[in-house]
VEXDREN-227100 format. One record per residue (C-alpha): x, y, z. Coordinates in steps of 0.1 Angstrom, whole numbers, plus 5000, padded with zeros to 4 digits. Layout:
<nodes>
XYZ
...
</nodes>
This chain:
<nodes>
882268871278
881069221272
882369341239
881869651218
880269651184
882769641156
882269851125
883469571103
880269381111
877769661106
876769541072
874869271089
872769501111
870069591086
869169231081
868969161118
867069471126
864669421097
863869071111
863269211146
860969481132
859069211112
858369001142
857369291164
854669381139
853369021139
853568961176
850869001203
853369051232
856869121244
859568951229
871066421376
872266631359
872266461325
872466611291
868966711281
867266891252
866167241260
864167511242
866467701218
865568041231
865467981268
867567761292
867467651328
870667491339
872967751353
876567701363
878367851393
879968201393
882968261415
881568531436
878368721445
878169051426
875869351425
873069361399
874269491365
874069861358
872570011327
875269971300
876270271279
876570051247
873369861249
875169541259
875169361292
877569111308
876668811328
879668881350
877869161366
875068961382
874768761413
873568411414
872368431451
869368631461
869568891489
867368801518
864969091528
862769021558
862068721580
860468391569
856768341578
855068011586
852767831562
853868041531
853167961495
854968031463
854268021426
856867911401
856567991365
857767741339
858367961308
857167781277
854967831247
853967461248
852767221275
855367021295
855366661283
854666511317
857066221319
857666281356
860266031366
864166081363
864465731347
862165821318
861966201312
863866351282
863266731281
864267021304
860667131311
859866791328
863066831348
861867161361
858666981373
860666701389
863066931408
860467031434
859566671444
862466441436
866266471436
869566281431
870966061458
874266241456
874966621455
877966791438
880167091445
880867391423
883567181405
880866911397
882466651419
880166421439
880066501477
878866311507
876266581516
873366421498
870766161506
873465901503
877165881510
879865691491
883165521495
885565411467
887865111465
891565161461
891365061424
888565311418
886265061403
883964971432
881665221449
879765151481
876765371487
874965421521
871565571521
870665781551
868165621575
865665911572
865365911534
861765801526
859465801495
856466031498
854265731506
856265671537
858265371525
861965391530
864265451499
866265131497
869364991480
866964761462
865265061447
868565191434
869364851419
865864841404
866465161385
869565001369
867564691361
864864891343
867265111324
869264811313
866264611303
866164561264
862464671266
863265001283
862065291261
863765591277
866965781269
869265681298
870965371286
874465491277
878165461288
877065521324
875465181324
877564981299
880565051321
878964841350
880264481353
877564241340
875464511325
876064411288
875164041296
871964161314
871064391285
871564121259
869263881279
872163651289
871763711326
868763781348
870764011372
873564261369
876564081384
878364411392
875564541414
875164401449
872564491475
874364451508
871464541529
868464771528
870565081530
873864981513
874464921476
877764821459
878464881422
881564761404
882564931371
884564771343
886965061342
887765331367
887265661348
887566021358
883866061350
882665831378
883066111403
881566391381
878266241368
879165901355
877065721381
873365671380
872065841412
868165811410
866465511426
863065381413
860465271439
860364901433
857264851455
855365071430
856864981396
857764601399
854364491388
854364711356
856064581324
859164781316
857864891282
854665031298
856265221327
856965551310
853265591300
851865461333
849865671357
852665621382
854865831360
852266071344
849466121369
850566031404
854366041406
856266021438
859766111449
861666171481
862166551476
860966841498
857466861483
854866611473
852766621441
849166691452
847566751418
848466781381
846666961352
848566771324
850967001307
849767321325
850367311362
851267121393
850367181429
852867051455
852467031493
855167021520
856866691527
857166731564
859166401565
861866541542
865266401551
867066741553
864466901575
861067051572
860567261541
860067641544
856867651524
853467491529
852567481492
854267541458
852367591426
854067541392
852367681362
853367711325
853768081315
853968191279
857068401271
854768671259
853068721292
855968661315
856569041323
852869091332
852868781355
856068891373
854969261377
851469151391
852868891414
851168611394
854468431397
857168471423
859968341401
860568161368
862967891355
864468141331
863668491318
863968561281
867168761279
865968951249
863269111271
865769211298
866769561287
863169681287
862569521321
865869551340
864369801364
861369591375
860869711410
859469411427
862069151418
865769091419
867368951388
869868671394
872168571366
874768311358
876768141330
874467861317
875467511314
874167501279
874567601243
872467641211
873667481179
872867401143
872767031136
873166831103
871366501097
874166261086
872565921092
869865731112
869365561145
869465181145
866965091174
867764721173
871464771175
871365071197
873765291177
873865551150
874265451114
876065721093
874765761058
877565881034
874865971008
872866201032
871966531017
874266711043
877066451041
879466691022
881766861047
882067151023
878367221025
878367211063
881467431065
880067701042
876867711063
878967781094
881068051077
877868221065
876468311099
877668581122
876768461157
878868741173
876268991160
873368751167
874368761204
874569141205
871469221183
869068961196
870368901232
872169221241
875369051249
873768801273
874468531248
877568531228
879368351199
879967991207
883067831192
883367471205
880967201219
882367211254
880867541269
882667791292
880467651321
883267391323
886267621323
888767351329
887967191296
886467461274
889167541248
888967931247
891867931223
889767751196
887968021175
885767771157
885067891121
884868271115
882068451098
883268491063
880668511034
883368531007
885068221019
881668041022
880868120986
884368010975
883967670994
880767610976
882067710942
885167490945
882967200957
880867230925
877667380939
876867600909
874467880909
871267830888
869468160893
869268260929
870167920943
872867660939
872367300926
874066990938
877466910922
875666670899
873366940888
870266830906
868067070927
869267130962
866567220987
867567201024
864767141050
865367331083
863367301115
863567521145
861667551178
858867791185
859267991217
859668361226
859268651202
862668611187
862468241180
861268281144
863268591134
866368421147
865568111126
864768341097
868168511101
869968181095
867768111065
868568461050
872268411058
872268081039
870268241010
873068501008
875468220997
872968060973
871367790994
867667730992
866567661027
862967591037
862167681074
859467501095
858867621130
857867341154
856867331191
859367181216
857966831221
857366761185
860666911175
862666671195
860466371183
861266471147
865066501152
865066151169
864666171207
862665851205
864965691180
862865781149
864466031126
862166221104
863666181068
862266521059
864666701083
868066801070
869167071093
867767181127
868467441154
868767271188
869967341223
871567131250
871667171287
874866971294
875466751323
877866801351
880266561336
882366701307
882366361288
880466431256
879766061248
876166101259
875466361231
877866251204
878965891211
878165611186
875665451210
873965771223
870365821212
870766191218
873366191190
870766351168
873066431138
873766051138
877466121134
880265861141
883865831133
886765611143
888765911155
885966031177
885565681192
889265681200
889166031217
885965951237
887565631249
890765811259
888666071278
887565791301
890765621304
893065581335
895465811319
892766081318
892766091356
895666341350
893666651344
896266781320
895966471299
892166491299
892266851290
894466771260
892166491249
889066711250
890966991233
891566761204
888066641204
886767001203
888967061172
887866741156
884266851158
885167201143
886767011115
884066751109
881066971118
878266721125
876867021144
878267371149
877667571181
875967911177
875668071211
876768031247
874168141271
873568321303
870468241324
868468521341
866068451368
863868731384
862868661419
860168841438
861569031467
859568831493
861368511484
864168411508
867068151506
867068121468
869968081444
870667951410
873667741400
875767461416
877767461448
875767731466
874767511496
871167641492
868467381485
864767411476
863667291509
865167611525
863067841502
860668061522
858768381518
858668701540
855068791536
851768631524
851468801491
854068881465
855369241460
853769411431
855669631407
855270001412
</nodes>
């Protein structure tokens, strides 16, 4: 992943460097598992590395490689009793505070949830469900029926046991037509009887059976390869708490916002909305007594993260801004962990709207960005190889397809996407009739073309990066207006709640992808997260094939998703910009901590070796 600068691209450097200098002058500081929106300039869902490696040395070309980092922290010292830890959630905006897995949508809330709630099933480094979690499972011979058994000592924080009825209740809520969250997708429509229940034709889901308090049976319409890698809903909802609340009122209720409970290693003691959470030890945790007495989560602005880490104000963070790493690689009181992130950033084009009543996207062939030539030219106009090097020092790199390398079995490394080629971009627009009228082009019919582009605020480079894209598109004659928007508002405007802002034509987003490679939850016709509102018969066919019985053959499934990746390169509802690494600095007093999947280290095992954090020398 570490590549040398190429002289053929050096013409781009003055533009990039000028933008960086501009922002430095204006800045006050340093620059279940489901698919979920993430901030565009930070990410939090790492994927496994094959082996533990020494921390990266100082590079001689200014570029770093994620391959040189370890994802497991070295233990130094012995755990003390009654220790506490402070976790920094890096964000320039408050977390939304929808603190239940059934209802939350953004990654910041998932970071808050991780300390007090968890999935019923765990997975290995290949993203396959194991029997090491709070529940075990057995599968019928035809692969359609799963029987889950919840361990006897799995209890909610109020002492009530987690039951099969709670697990069923989560399905009933998500399948309810009044449900206002983002979870209803192919995971649920594949359950026998779910469609009838969702349409109000049945008062129960016939394919879900509560056998007893600890056993649940779910029968699926089709046995798919995704069922073992994320295609099962694994978070129960405490029925004794939520059954008296109307479904359309649940997500805004105090039980979600102010006093949430789970069955994880820590309990929520107090919340300052959007700013901080204090957790205390759940001594009744099913895996064993947690290693800390208290955990404090607090939101840390990217501009103050270095100061917070050096002073011991936080022990670790969800993700360190990689643009700040070169200046802080030698921070003496922390160890930097690193990993390939299960995420990517992308540019999206609004091609339609969301039909809330029908629960599906509605493409608009007359949308401003509907012309494939316009979208293709905009991809050719940007040099993401240099963006990764100049903005992120090689710790992010040019993305080519919509299945990231965190899923190496399915990422098509042979697909180069569309190459940076300004001359070709201009030719495409010329041939398509977008004529120059002064500095900017008009539509083929001669009318004014103004493209409205929104991007997220964040770290020091959030705006200059967005400005780079604007300048790149200006270089091919496109008049693009940029608006910087904070995280929660951004995803509201692109349609996370089903309401598409008609003033948005193009947006820069980011996805933390789920453990299952199936992209239906992001780009399927019935996925609310399909923010470009793209649909095609060919994609429908490929997504269906990816979940077919034939796709149990890994080679067959690889070929299907290889074809899907190429289809998205050809149709360009979005184009990927950067694959990502995640860097996490961890104070040297912290023990038993790792990032990524399949490490066999869990949050309840985290401990500290002394009362106070180490302070940087």
